[in-house]
C-alpha positions as CSV (number, residue, x, y, z in Angstrom):
1,M,-18.9,-3.1,7.3
2,A,-15.8,-5.0,6.5
3,V,-13.6,-5.0,3.4
4,S,-12.4,-8.5,2.6
5,P,-10.3,-9.9,-0.2
6,V,-12.1,-10.7,-3.4
7,P,-10.7,-11.4,-6.9
8,S,-11.2,-8.3,-9.0
9,A,-9.6,-6.3,-11.8
10,S,-11.1,-3.1,-10.4
11,P,-8.4,-0.8,-9.1
12,G,-10.7,0.4,-6.4
13,A,-11.0,-3.0,-4.9
14,S,-7.3,-3.6,-4.8
15,A,-6.6,-0.1,-3.5
16,L,-9.1,-0.7,-0.7
17,L,-7.4,-4.1,0.1
18,E,-3.9,-2.6,0.0
19,H,-5.1,0.3,2.2
20,D,-6.5,-2.3,4.7
21,A,-9.6,-0.2,4.9
22,R,-11.9,-1.0,7.7
23,W,-15.0,0.9,8.8
24,T,-17.5,0.4,11.6
25,V,-20.8,1.6,10.3
26,Q,-22.6,4.1,12.5
27,P,-26.2,5.3,12.2
28,G,-26.4,7.9,9.4
29,D,-23.4,6.6,7.5
30,T,-23.8,6.2,3.8
31,L,-21.6,4.5,1.2
32,T,-21.0,7.9,-0.4
33,G,-19.8,9.3,2.9
34,I,-17.6,6.3,3.6
35,A,-16.1,6.5,0.0
36,R,-15.3,10.2,0.5
37,Q,-13.6,9.5,3.8
38,L,-11.6,6.7,2.2
39,Q,-10.5,9.2,-0.5
40,R,-9.4,11.7,2.2
41,E,-7.3,8.8,3.6
42,G,-5.6,8.3,0.2
43,V,-7.6,5.5,-1.4
44,P,-7.6,6.2,-5.1
45,G,-10.7,6.2,-7.2
46,T,-13.8,8.4,-7.8
47,T,-16.5,8.5,-5.3
48,A,-18.8,6.5,-7.6
49,E,-16.1,3.8,-8.2
50,L,-15.5,3.4,-4.4
51,V,-19.3,3.2,-3.7
52,R,-19.6,0.4,-6.3
53,T,-16.6,-1.4,-4.9
54,L,-17.8,-1.1,-1.3
55,A,-21.3,-2.4,-2.3
56,R,-19.8,-5.3,-4.1
57,L,-17.3,-6.2,-1.4
58,N,-20.1,-6.2,1.2
59,G,-22.6,-8.1,-0.9
60,L,-25.0,-5.3,-1.4
61,S,-27.0,-5.7,-4.6
62,R,-28.4,-2.2,-4.4
63,P,-26.0,0.4,-3.2
64,D,-28.8,2.9,-2.8
């Protein structure tokens, strides 16, 4: 999974981009788990906001 620049007013997206967040998805990874790890690394936003942002940035129409 890669985080790439996209125009957005969402603070979560810009925070991810500023953080230069990158993640190599491993078996068993979930968007929620990735979002929580990003929070631990200092990316602002709620888990739900980060999950939605990750889904959007990666072209996932259904983050479930």
